[in-house]
C-alpha positions in Angstrom: -168.4 53.6 -16.4 -165.4 56.0 -17.0 -163.1 53.1 -17.8 -165.3 51.8 -20.5 -164.6 54.7 -22.8 -160.8 54.1 -23.1 -161.5 50.5 -23.7 -163.9 51.2 -26.5 -161.3 53.6 -28.1 -158.6 50.9 -27.8 -160.9 48.3 -29.3 -161.7 50.6 -32.2 -158.0 51.3 -32.8 -157.2 47.6 -32.7 -159.8 46.8 -35.3 -158.6 49.7 -37.5 -155.0 48.7 -37.1 -155.8 45.0 -37.9 -157.7 46.1 -41.1 -154.8 48.3 -42.1 -152.3 45.4 -41.7 -154.6 43.1 -43.6 -155.0 45.6 -46.5 -151.2 46.2 -46.6 -150.7 42.4 -46.7 -152.6 42.3 -50.0 -149.7 44.3 -51.6 -147.2 41.4 -51.1 -146.8 39.7 -54.3 -147.5 36.0 -54.6 -146.4 33.9 -57.6 -149.5 32.0 -58.9 -148.1 31.3 -62.3 -148.5 27.8 -63.8 -145.3 26.9 -65.7 -145.4 25.2 -68.9 -146.4 21.5 -68.9 -143.2 19.8 -70.3 -144.5 16.1 -70.1 -147.5 14.4 -68.6 -148.0 11.1 -66.9 -149.1 8.3 -69.3 -151.7 6.4 -67.1 -155.1 4.8 -67.8 -158.1 7.1 -68.0 -159.3 6.0 -64.4 -155.9 6.7 -62.9 -155.5 9.9 -64.6 -159.0 11.1 -63.5 -158.3 10.3 -59.8 -154.9 12.1 -60.1 -156.3 15.2 -61.7 -159.2 15.3 -59.2 -157.1 14.8 -56.1 -153.5 15.6 -56.9 -152.9 18.0 -59.7 -153.6 21.3 -57.8 -150.4 20.8 -55.8 -148.5 18.3 -57.9 -148.6 19.7 -61.4 -148.2 22.9 -63.4 -152.0 22.9 -64.0 -153.0 24.2 -60.5 -156.5 25.7 -60.3 -156.0 28.8 -58.1 -159.2 29.1 -56.0 -160.5 32.5 -54.9 -158.9 32.3 -51.4 -155.5 32.0 -53.0 -155.9 35.7 -53.9 -156.3 36.8 -50.4 -153.3 37.3 -47.9 -152.2 35.8 -45.8 -153.9 32.6 -46.9 -152.5 33.2 -50.5 -148.9 32.9 -49.0 -149.8 29.5 -47.5 -151.4 28.2 -50.7 -148.5 29.3 -52.9 -146.0 27.7 -50.5 -147.9 24.4 -50.4 -148.1 24.3 -54.3 -144.4 25.1 -54.5 -143.5 22.4 -52.0 -146.0 19.9 -53.7 -144.4 20.5 -57.1 -141.0 20.2 -55.6 -141.7 16.7 -54.2 -143.7 15.4 -57.2 -144.8 17.2 -60.4 -146.8 15.2 -62.9 -146.3 18.0 -65.5 -142.5 17.2 -65.5 -143.0 13.4 -65.2 -139.7 11.7 -65.9 -140.1 10.2 -69.4 -136.5 8.8 -70.1 -135.3 8.6 -66.5 -136.6 5.2 -65.5 -134.8 5.4 -62.0 -136.5 8.7 -61.3 -139.8 7.5 -62.4 -139.5 4.4 -60.2 -138.8 6.5 -57.2 -141.8 8.7 -57.9 -144.1 5.6 -58.3 -142.9 4.2 -54.9 -143.5 7.5 -53.3 -146.9 7.7 -54.8 -147.9 4.2 -53.6 -146.4 4.9 -50.1 -148.2 8.3 -49.6 -151.5 6.9 -50.9 -151.5 3.7 -48.9 -150.5 5.5 -45.7 -153.3 8.0 -46.2 -150.9 11.0 -46.1 -152.2 12.4 -49.4 -154.1 14.5 -50.1 -153.3 16.7 -47.2 -156.1 17.2 -44.7 -156.0 21.0 -45.0 -156.5 20.7 -48.6 -159.6 18.5 -48.1 -161.3 21.1 -45.9 -161.8 23.2 -49.0 -161.8 20.4 -51.7 -164.0 17.7 -50.6 -164.2 16.3 -54.0 -160.5 15.5 -53.8 -161.1 12.9 -51.0 -159.7 9.4 -52.1 -162.1 6.5 -51.4 -160.7 3.2 -50.6 -161.3 2.2 -54.2 -159.4 5.3 -55.4 -156.5 4.2 -53.2 -156.5 0.7 -54.4 -156.5 1.7 -58.1 -153.6 4.1 -57.5 -151.6 1.8 -55.5 -152.1 -1.1 -58.0 -151.2 1.2 -60.9 -148.0 2.4 -59.1 -146.9 -1.0 -58.2 -147.4 -2.4 -61.7 -145.1 0.2 -63.1 -142.0 -0.1 -60.9 
């Protein structure tokens, strides 16, 4: 019975310490800005609707920042994923005059969609409406293939 008191005290300090660290983590700045949209993809309405629903949060400058993107440490992960997504493919900076770059982007879109690599599984946990149906995948793949 005497050993239980120190364990309770340790547990209490562990909880307090964890709360202090989590509170301090909220002070670390996270860039959640959406840069200006410089150009946009020219696609049929059906294709654009699928892309906006399933891809734009990570692959455009029109990210919708959900509530959990305001809470560290999750905010750090979300901001990193968006930055990486925009770095790989950004529909808000779609290559208008650079046909070679556009062709590469379209190849990548088709490849990622057909292989089921996108959207990321972790994204789909909180964004069930972003799931791509087989019909969605087919529409995107046909569109991409037709334009390269």
